[in-house]
Each structure stands twice: as C-alpha cells, then as structure tokens.
N, C-alpha and C positions, 0 to 999 in steps of 0.2 A: 250219350248225347255229346255231340261236338260242341266245342267252345264257340261262342259268337265271334263273328268277324270283327276285327279292330277297325274302327272308323276314325279318321283324323279330321280335324278342323283347325282353323286359325282365324284370328280377327284382331283388329286394332280399333280402339275407341279413343277419341280425343275429347277432352272437356276443357273449357276455360272457366276458371273460377276467379271471382273478384276478391282474392285473398293472396297475400304473400306466399311464396313457396314454404317458408318456415311454418306458417299456420296450416297449410294443406298437409305438409309432411306430418305435423303433430297429430292431425286427425287420423292418420294411419298408425302412429306410434302410441298414442295414449289409449289405454284400454277402455276407459269410461267413454271417451268420444267415439272410438270405433264401434262400441256396442250400440251406439245410436243410429249408425248408418249401415253397418255391415251385419245385416240380419236376414232372416228368411222372409218369404212372402207372407201376406195376410193369412192368418190361421195357424202359422208356425209358432211354436213355443220353444224357447231355449231350454236345453237340459244341462249343458256344460259349455264353458267358455274359458280359455286360457290364452294369454298372449305374452310371448317373450320376444319382443320386436328388436332384434339385433342380428348381426351376421352370426350365423350358427344357431340362432334361436328358432322357435317353432310356434305354432298357433293351432288351437283346436276349437272348432265350433260344432257342437252337436245339438240337434233339435229334432222336434217331431210335430206332426200334425195330429189333431184329435182323433181322426178316423182315417189316417193315411200313413204315408211312409215316414221313416226316420231319415234324417240326413246327418252325415258326419264328414266334416271338412278337416283335413289334417295338412298343415303347411309346414315347410322348412324354408327358412330364410338363408340364401346363399350369399347375398351381398346387400347390405343396408348402408347407404351413403346419405347422410342427413341432407335433406333438401334437394338431392340430385336423382337418386334412383334406388329402386328395390328390385332384387331378383329372387324369385321364389319358385318352388315346385310344390304342388299340392295334389292330394288325392281326395276323391269323393266316393262315399259309400252311401247307397240308398237301401234302407231297410236291411242292412247287414251285407249287401251284395256290392262287390267292387265295381264301381260305375265308371270312373275315369281317372286319368293322370294328366296333369297340366304343368307346363313351364310358363311362367308369366313374368313380365317386367313392367314396372311402373316408373315412368320418368317425369320429373318435375322441371319445367322450364319457366324462368322469370319472363313475364310478358307485361311490360309497363309496371304497374303496381300490383298486378295479379299473377296468376299461374296458369300455364298450359300444362295439362296432365296428359300423358300418353300411356295408355294401357294396352299391352300386346300379349296375347295368349295363344299357345299351341296346345291343343288337347288331343288325347287319344281316348276314345270311348271304348271300354273293354267289354261292355254288355250288349253290343249290337246297336246302341243308339246311333242314329244317322244324322240327327239335326243339331249341328253346332250352333245354329241360330238361337236355340233356346238358351244355351250358355251365354252367348253374346247379349241376349235381351236381359238375362238375369244380372249380368255384370253391369250393363248400362243402368239398370234400376238402382244398383248399389251406388254408382257414381252420381246419379241424380239425387239420391237421398244425401250424399255427401255435400252436394251444392246447397241443399236446404239447411244442413247443419252449419255450413260456413256462412250462410245468410248473405 
C-alpha cells in the first residue's frame, strides 16, 4: 500500500485580550492555567499531561474519547522569550497513527493595557488529511477558551 500524499496548510490567527502580555504569557507557561484552556473538545478525557515550558523544553498532551480516537500531542519548544514570543514544533498522533507535524509561533504584542496575540502555524498532514481548516478551527477554539480564562 502506498503512503498517503503529504498535504500542507498554514494559517494565522490574531486575538486581542484585555490582559497585559505578562498575564497572557503566564497562561501559556503555568501548567495549571494551561490545563484549563488547552484541552480537547467535548467528550475528550485527558490521559497524560506534561509541560516543561522553556527553550529546549517539551510538552505532552494525551487524551481519548470514550468511543473514539486517542490523541497525542508532543511539542518541543525551540525559543521561549517571556512576554514576547514562543517558537515550537509539534506532532500529532491519532489512535497511534502519525497524523501531522507543525511549526508554530506565538507572538505577544502590548496593545494599550491589553495584548494582541498572533498565532501562526505551518502544518504537514502525513495521513492524507486535506483540510487544514479543521486545525485552524481547533486552534481558534483553544484561543477563545484562553480569552474566557483571562476574563
């Protein structure tokens, strides 16, 4: 059986938060806070979570659905500059199959008393997936939950 075609996608999402860059950055860096907004969709249950948020650090988020697939997110942090930017690469596995590899950046810009966050991702789907829009929608949901956490 031939390997599926690699499909590429990219997107940028901007969000404005009514919180200082230090507070928005902490929501990425603090394991307890991140566990409140960086989660799977409804019906998903966490199996494992680890966060070593620093340049050279890594993150794992493994979860599953009661009657569906398992998800495994493994990230490596290439650059973490407090309150400025994060550069990471991550891979996704769905039910044990290699799904995708991504390069992502998160940038934090002071905007008055708040923060403009710019998230940019380039993704290579290795399993034949053609819809990068689903990844963009999932990421947007994470960033919307972050807004609720920041209040």
